[in-house]
C-alpha positions as CSV (number, residue, x, y, z in Angstrom):
1,M,5.3,9.1,15.7
2,K,8.1,10.1,13.4
3,K,10.4,7.7,15.1
4,E,7.9,4.8,14.8
5,K,7.4,5.6,11.1
6,I,11.1,5.6,10.4
7,L,11.6,2.3,12.3
8,F,8.6,0.8,10.5
9,W,9.8,1.7,7.0
10,T,13.4,0.9,7.7
11,T,12.7,-2.6,9.1
12,T,10.0,-3.3,6.6
13,G,12.3,-2.2,3.8
14,I,15.0,-4.7,5.0
15,I,12.4,-7.5,5.0
16,A,11.3,-6.4,1.5
17,L,14.8,-6.6,0.2
18,F,15.8,-9.9,1.8
19,E,12.5,-11.7,1.6
20,G,11.0,-10.3,-1.6
21,L,13.5,-8.9,-4.0
22,M,16.5,-11.2,-3.5
23,P,14.5,-14.4,-3.6
24,A,12.7,-13.3,-6.7
25,L,15.9,-12.4,-8.5
26,T,18.0,-15.5,-7.3
27,S,15.5,-18.3,-6.9
28,Q,16.3,-19.9,-10.3
29,T,20.1,-19.9,-9.8
30,E,21.9,-23.2,-9.4
31,M,23.1,-22.2,-5.9
32,A,19.4,-21.6,-4.8
33,K,18.4,-24.9,-6.3
34,E,21.3,-26.7,-4.6
35,G,20.4,-25.1,-1.3
36,M,16.8,-26.5,-1.5
37,R,18.2,-30.0,-2.4
38,H,20.7,-29.8,0.4
39,L,17.9,-29.1,2.9
40,G,15.9,-32.0,1.5
41,Y,13.1,-30.0,-0.1
42,P,11.7,-30.6,-3.6
43,L,12.6,-27.9,-6.1
44,Y,9.0,-26.9,-6.7
45,F,8.9,-25.9,-3.0
46,G,11.4,-23.2,-3.6
47,D,9.3,-21.7,-6.4
48,V,6.1,-21.7,-4.2
49,L,8.0,-20.2,-1.3
50,V,9.3,-17.3,-3.5
51,V,5.7,-16.6,-4.7
52,F,4.4,-16.4,-1.2
53,K,7.4,-14.3,0.0
54,V,6.8,-11.8,-2.8
55,L,3.1,-11.6,-2.0
56,G,3.8,-11.2,1.7
57,V,6.2,-8.4,1.1
58,L,3.7,-6.7,-1.2
59,A,1.1,-7.0,1.6
60,L,3.5,-5.3,4.0
61,I,4.6,-2.4,1.9
62,I,1.4,-1.4,0.1
63,P,-0.6,0.9,2.5
64,Q,-4.0,0.0,1.0
65,V,-3.8,-3.7,1.9
66,P,-6.3,-4.6,4.6
67,K,-5.0,-4.9,8.1
68,R,-6.0,-8.6,8.4
69,L,-4.0,-9.5,5.3
70,K,-1.0,-7.7,6.7
71,E,-1.4,-9.8,9.9
72,W,-1.3,-12.9,7.8
73,A,1.8,-11.8,6.0
74,Y,3.6,-11.1,9.3
75,A,2.5,-14.6,10.5
76,G,3.7,-16.2,7.3
77,F,7.1,-14.6,7.7
78,V,7.4,-15.7,11.3
79,F,6.7,-19.3,10.2
80,D,9.2,-18.9,7.4
81,F,12.0,-17.8,9.7
82,L,11.2,-20.4,12.3
83,F,11.1,-23.3,9.9
84,A,14.2,-22.1,8.1
85,S,16.0,-22.3,11.4
86,I,14.6,-25.7,12.1
87,S,15.7,-26.9,8.7
88,Y,19.2,-25.8,9.2
89,F,19.4,-27.2,12.7
90,V,18.2,-30.6,11.5
91,V,20.5,-30.8,8.4
92,E,23.6,-28.8,9.5
93,G,23.5,-28.9,13.3
94,V,24.4,-25.9,15.4
95,V,26.0,-23.5,12.9
96,F,25.7,-19.8,12.1
97,F,23.0,-20.5,9.5
98,S,20.9,-22.2,12.1
99,F,20.6,-18.9,13.9
100,F,20.7,-16.5,11.0
101,P,16.9,-16.5,10.4
102,F,16.4,-15.2,14.0
103,I,18.2,-12.0,13.0
104,F,15.4,-11.4,10.4
105,L,12.8,-12.5,12.9
106,G,14.0,-9.7,15.2
107,I,13.8,-7.2,12.4
108,L,10.3,-8.4,11.5
109,M,9.2,-8.0,15.1
110,V,10.4,-4.4,15.2
111,S,8.4,-3.8,12.0
112,Y,5.3,-5.4,13.5
113,V,5.5,-3.5,16.8
114,N,5.9,-0.2,15.0
115,Y,3.1,-1.1,12.5
116,H,0.7,-1.4,15.5
117,K,2.0,1.8,17.1
118,L,1.3,3.6,13.9
119,Q,-2.2,2.0,13.6
120,K,-3.0,3.0,17.2
121,A,-2.1,6.6,16.4
122,N,-4.1,6.4,13.2
123,Q,-1.1,7.0,11.0
124,P,-1.4,5.5,7.6
125,V,1.2,2.9,6.8
């Protein structure tokens, strides 16, 4: 179970940094606002997205959060990554940024699988 715990916390930490901390710190920069405009989204959508990303990360990293809420957080991040890819495909075409969210989707899936392995072994996460 040590391997699963290390994998869970490493991958969940990566998600927390890139989906919680970085958006919270950079969402009000001009580059972030221009990115939202470029993809065709209204600026308020970026603010709402950051709030839900931070809440989702908190749900994943706080052990006392109910399992059902963690499941919703994982599902929310899956939708986030899929729709980010779709947005880039539609606006930019087939470029690196169109596939970049799939890297984080893979990291998220490793976190999810190891979360369930730890739950099955009754290890607190």
